[in-house]
C-alpha positions in Angstrom: -58.8 1.1 -29.7 -56.7 -1.2 -27.5 -57.1 -3.9 -30.1 -55.6 -1.7 -32.9 -52.7 -0.6 -30.7 -51.8 -4.3 -29.8 -48.8 -5.9 -31.5 -49.4 -8.4 -34.3 -48.2 -11.2 -32.0 -50.8 -10.2 -29.5 -53.5 -9.8 -32.1 -52.8 -13.0 -34.0 -51.6 -15.3 -31.3 -52.4 -13.9 -27.8 -56.1 -13.1 -28.3 -57.0 -16.3 -30.0 -55.1 -18.4 -27.4 -56.9 -16.5 -24.6 -60.2 -17.1 -26.3 -59.5 -20.8 -26.7 -58.4 -21.0 -23.1 -61.7 -19.4 -22.0 -63.7 -21.6 -24.2 -61.9 -24.7 -22.9 -62.4 -23.7 -19.2 -66.1 -23.0 -19.9 -66.5 -26.3 -21.7 -64.8 -28.3 -19.0 -66.9 -26.7 -16.3 -70.1 -27.5 -18.2 -68.9 -31.1 -18.8 -68.2 -31.5 -15.1 -71.6 -30.1 -14.2 -73.3 -32.4 -16.7 -71.4 -35.3 -15.2 -72.5 -34.2 -11.8 -76.1 -34.1 -12.9 -75.8 -37.7 -14.1 -74.3 -38.6 -10.7 -77.2 -36.9 -9.0 -79.7 -38.9 -11.0 -77.9 -42.2 -10.3 -76.5 -41.9 -6.8 -77.6 -40.1 -3.7 -74.0 -39.8 -2.5 -73.4 -37.1 -5.1 -75.4 -34.6 -3.1 -73.1 -31.8 -1.9 -73.3 -32.6 1.8 -70.3 -32.3 4.2 -67.6 -34.9 4.2 -67.4 -37.0 7.3 -64.1 -38.1 8.7 -62.1 -37.2 5.5 -58.9 -35.5 6.8 -56.8 -33.5 4.5 -54.0 -35.5 2.8 -55.5 -38.9 3.4 -58.3 -38.8 0.8 -58.0 -37.5 -2.7 -60.8 -35.0 -3.5 -60.6 -35.8 -7.2 -60.8 -39.1 -9.1 -57.9 -37.9 -11.3 -55.5 -37.4 -8.4 -53.1 -34.4 -8.5 -54.1 -33.4 -12.0 -57.8 -33.4 -11.1 -57.1 -31.3 -7.9 -55.1 -28.8 -10.0 -57.9 -28.6 -12.5 -60.4 -28.0 -9.7 -58.3 -25.1 -8.5 -58.1 -23.6 -11.9 -61.8 -24.0 -12.5 -62.6 -22.4 -9.1 -60.3 -19.5 -9.9 -62.0 -19.2 -13.3 -65.5 -19.2 -11.8 -64.4 -16.6 -9.3 -63.1 -14.3 -12.0 -66.0 -14.9 -14.3 -68.4 -14.2 -11.4 -66.8 -10.9 -10.6 -66.7 -9.9 -14.3 -70.3 -10.9 -14.8 -71.3 -9.0 -11.6 -69.7 -5.8 -12.8 -71.0 -6.3 -16.3 -74.6 -6.5 -15.3 -76.5 -3.3 -16.0 -77.6 -3.2 -12.4 -74.1 -2.9 -11.0 -72.1 -1.1 -13.7 -72.4 2.1 -11.7 -70.5 0.4 -8.8 -67.3 0.1 -10.8 -64.6 2.1 -9.1 -63.0 5.1 -11.0 -59.3 5.7 -10.7 -58.6 8.4 -8.1 -62.2 9.5 -8.0 -64.1 6.8 -6.0 -66.3 8.0 -3.1 -66.1 6.1 0.2 -69.6 4.7 -0.2 -68.8 3.2 -3.5 -65.6 1.6 -2.0 -67.7 0.1 0.8 -70.2 -1.2 -1.7 -67.4 -2.8 -3.7 -66.0 -4.4 -0.5 -69.5 -5.8 0.4 -70.1 -7.1 -3.1 -66.7 -8.8 -3.3 -67.2 -10.3 0.2 -70.6 -11.7 -0.7 -69.2 -13.1 -4.0 -66.2 -14.7 -2.3 -68.3 -16.1 0.5 -70.7 -17.7 -2.0 -67.9 -19.3 -4.1 -67.3 -22.4 -1.9 -71.1 -23.2 -1.8 -71.3 -22.5 -5.5 -68.5 -24.8 -6.4 -69.8 -27.6 -4.1 -73.3 -27.3 -5.4 -72.1 -27.6 -9.0 -70.0 -30.6 -8.2 -66.7 -29.0 -9.2 -65.1 -29.8 -5.8 -66.0 -31.7 -2.7 -63.5 -29.9 -0.5 -65.0 -27.9 2.4 -62.4 -25.1 2.5 -62.2 -25.1 6.3 -65.8 -24.2 6.6 -68.6 -26.8 6.9 -70.5 -25.5 3.9 -72.0 -28.9 3.3 -74.2 -28.5 6.4 -76.7 -26.1 4.8 -80.2 -27.7 4.8 -81.0 -26.8 1.3 -77.9 -28.7 0.0 -79.7 -31.9 0.9 -82.7 -31.0 -1.3 -82.4 -33.0 -4.5 -84.6 -30.7 -6.6 -82.9 -27.5 -5.6 -79.4 -28.9 -6.4 -80.6 -30.6 -9.6 -82.3 -27.5 -10.9 -79.3 -25.3 -9.9 -77.0 -27.6 -11.9 -79.3 -27.8 -14.9 -79.7 -24.0 -14.9 -76.0 -23.5 -14.8 -75.3 -26.0 -17.5 -78.1 -24.8 -19.7 -77.5 -21.0 -19.3 -73.7 -21.4 -19.7 -74.1 -23.5 -22.8 -76.6 -21.0 -24.2 -74.3 -18.0 -23.5 -71.3 -19.9 -25.0 -73.2 -20.9 -28.2 -74.6 -17.4 -28.5 -71.2 -15.7 -28.0 -69.3 -18.0 -30.3 -72.0 -18.0 -33.0 -72.2 -14.2 -32.9 -68.4 -13.9 -33.2 -68.3 -16.3 -36.1 -71.2 -14.5 -37.7 -69.5 -11.1 -37.4 -66.3 -12.5 -38.9 -68.1 -14.0 -41.8 -70.0 -10.8 -42.4 -66.7 -8.8 -42.2 -64.9 -11.3 -44.5 -67.6 -11.3 -47.1 -68.4 -7.7 -46.7 -64.8 -6.7 -47.6 -64.9 -8.8 -50.7 -68.3 -7.9 -52.0 
């Protein structure tokens, strides 16, 4: 219904650009994780441990300088938003979605707890995937399990594999639906 009420500019330019942006961000994050997997296999220094004696402003946290740091910020924001959307889209937690002017206090508390857990896990999530090496004022690199190669390696491989699978599945289904719609109208 919203798609039919959208202006032609929004339908023909806005939605495809938004979709390309989401595809690009997902592809970049998968490429960074795949590169991190290769780093894990070749060098023990790629493990997401805490940074020793790296004070802010003296050491760049990205090999691409300011552009890389800005890309890391955008990817972390993208991962944050996609985590929240994925959380509320899962069948287990769809009942937790707040309703406008009709949300009970227990549901508000449940949302606050859920968002707090998701936001607390984000720095560890982004460090484990190799998207950033920045500690965000917390020493998240000191967790014992972050030094275990197998856990970090399987976590990265799981993220890269499942994200690629979802991306291919979503894009192929969209292309398939468009082809069916295009050929179904003609025939």
